[in-house]
N, C-alpha and C positions, 0 to 999 in steps of 0.2 A: 316293792322295789319303783315296778311300772307304773303304780298309783304316784307314790313318791314325785315320779318324774311329773308325770300327766300335772300333778300339783301346783309344778314348778318348780318344787326345791331342788335346791342344787346340790349331789352328791358327789360330783366329779372333779378333781381340781387338778390341771395341769399345774408342774412346777419348776417343769423345765422347758428349753426350747425345743428339743428333740422328741417332747412328747414319751418319755421314755422312765418319768420319776412324774406320781401323782398320788394324789389321796382320795379316798370315797370317802365319803361321808356319813354317819349314821348319829342324829344329834337326836337328842329329846333335851337338850339345855338344860334350865332349871339350875346351873353353874353348880350343875354335878361332875364327877372326876370323871377323867379319860383314861381309856383305855388304847393303844396304839396296836394294831393284828398284823403280825407280817408273815405271812401263808409260804408254804413249805411251794419244792420243785426243783429242788438240786441247784438252786442259784444257777436255774437254767426257765426255768418258768415261774411264773406266781398264780400257784392255785388257788385263787378266790374264789372260785365258785363252792368248794367243800371249805375250804380251812381260812374261809372270811366272811364271806357273808353271811353263812347262817349263825355264824356267834359271832358276830356284831347287832346282829336282830336280835339273840339270846340275852347280849349284854342289855341291850337297851330296855329289855321286859325287867331286866334287874334292878334298872336305874342307873345306868352308865351311859355316858356320852361314848362313841365307837370311831375309831379312824381304819382307814383298811390300806395296808403301805403298799404302791406298787414301785419297786424296784428295781436296779437295774438287772437284769440275768443274763445270760448264754456271754457273748463277746464280752460283752458291756458291766460283766460280772466281775472284773477282774478288781481285787483288793486296791485300795480302801473302798471303792464304787460302794458296793451295798450300805456301808458303815456311815460314807458321807452321805445318801439317802437317807436315814435314819435322822442323824446332824437335821439335815430339810426339815423334814418330817415335823419334828420335837419343835424345829422355829417357827416353822409356817404356825400351827398349833399355839404357842405361846403368843404369838404377836398377833396372832387372831382371834384369844380368847373372851376377849369380853365381847366382841358383838357375836360371838357365837356362843354365848354363856356357860362357857367351859373353865372350869376349877383343874389349874394347873399343877393344884399342890397335891403330890402323892400320885402322880399315876405311874399305870400299869403295862409292862409289854407282854401281850402274848404272839409265840412264836413256834410254829408247827414243822417238825423236819428240818429241812436248811435252815425254813425260817426262825426255826428254833436255834441256831446256830447261831443267826446276825442279833436274833434278839439277846441270848447269852454271852453273844460278845458287846454290847452294846453295855452291858454292866459292867466289863472290866476297865480298870484306869487306860491300859496301857494303849487302848484302839476301840475304848468308848464315851462315854458320858463324858468324862473328865478332858478326856483328848481334847475335846469340842468345844468346852465348857459350859456342859449344860447341867442341868440338873439331875440326879439317880433317880433310875427308878425307885419308888416305892417295894413293888414284887415284879417280879419275874414270872411269867409261866408257861412252861416249855412243853409242847406236845411230841413225844415221841423223836427228841430233840438231836440232829448231828451236833456233838461235843468237841471231836478228838480230829486233830486233823495228821494224825499218827498212822499207827498201825491196823487200826480197828474204824477209820475212817469210811464215810461213806464217800466211794472212791468220786463220782462224777460230782458229787458237791466239791472235792477238795480241787480237782481238775479244772471247773469254773472259775473257783474262787481265788486260784494260785496260778492258776494259766501255766506258763512254761515254767515256773521256778515250784512248780508243785511238788519235787522233789529235794525241795533247798530243807534240809532240817532246821536251821533257822527263823524259818518262816513257817513252817509245819508248829513248832513251837509255840511261836507270837498269837497263829490262830488257833489255836486249843486252848479251849476256855480252862481244861481243870490245870494246865499247867499257869496260869496266870490268875486265877481267884484267890484274893486278899481277903485280910480281916473287915474291909470297907465291900463287900460283895453284897449284891441288894438279898435282901428273903426270896427265897426259890420254890416256887410250885412245881414237879413234875412227874411224868404220868407214861408211861410205852408199856405196848403186849409184852409179856416174857419171850415169846420165841418171831418179836417181829421179823420180818424178811425182806426188811427193807435196812436199814439201820440197827447195826447190832445193839442188843441192851448194853454191852459195856460202854454205850456211851453216857446211858443215865446213870450207870454204876462208875466211872469215870467224878461224871460229874457229882454228885453224890457224897463217896467219897473226898474229894476237895473243900465241897462246902461243910460237912463233918469236920473233918481238920483244920479249916477256921472257923469254927464256933458259928455257921451262919446258918439262921433259923432256915430249916426247909420243910416237906410235904413231899414222900416219894409214894407213889403208888405203882403200882405191878400190876398189870391187867392178864388174864389167863389167853391165850392166842394167841395167834400169828399177823394179826390185823396193823396197816401202816394206812398213812393217808386217812383217817376216822372220821375227821373235824370233829362234830359233837358227839359222833357214837353214837345216835340214835339207833335202837334199836338191837344193840352190841353191847359186850357187859363191859364199855366203857364209857355207855352215858352216865349221864350226871357229873362227870368229869368238871367241867365249868363253875355248876356251882359249890363245890368243894374245892375249887382253888380262888374261886371269889370268898368265900367263907375265909381261906387262910392269910388272901390280901386284906379284909378289916381286920384281922388280928395284928396286922402292921400297923395300924394306924394310929 
């Protein structure tokens, strides 16, 4: 990244006046498809160092343009701000695709942990792409994602996203991905460690049960271990998940 900065390449673009919403650019151009990466952090942080940069660099090596979304978190994470920010990211990429030499047809979104919840929610008509009149992702790639806002949720993510209404059952239902999936939900690749010590495995199981019930193409990989926040997972049993996910994406084209 330092080399890219020294070469005068623009790698960071602020998208709001408060300097809270931004995109990191990892471009190869050549009219290649793009992936939007949404790192996790419990809607309290955006952990780009592990769940953003190394994934973007690997995607470049695989032949894809990549963007990392810095969305609003903490006190600014109150719904629907993060979803609004994803709409801002997609609009910016679409509006600037020609000069960046990016193909906007058939994009994918990668989300990790709470970023997986944000990516997964973007695939819903109710609170995602259709609400903003934007194209549906061709594929969602979810790493150890938060899925539900119900009993099995990651409490910190729910508290940050729903705020003072965190115990409102109807709001929990609206933002529980598994309760809103329909037949038009994007094909989904999901992976998680079986004994994940941060986000319970029930989250990915709830997701895949809903995908199966709606006949949505999906691939589900369970990894031995307790780890969470692995990023690419280099040196762990999860290593290679991104190659598998991209292969799944290519099958949807």
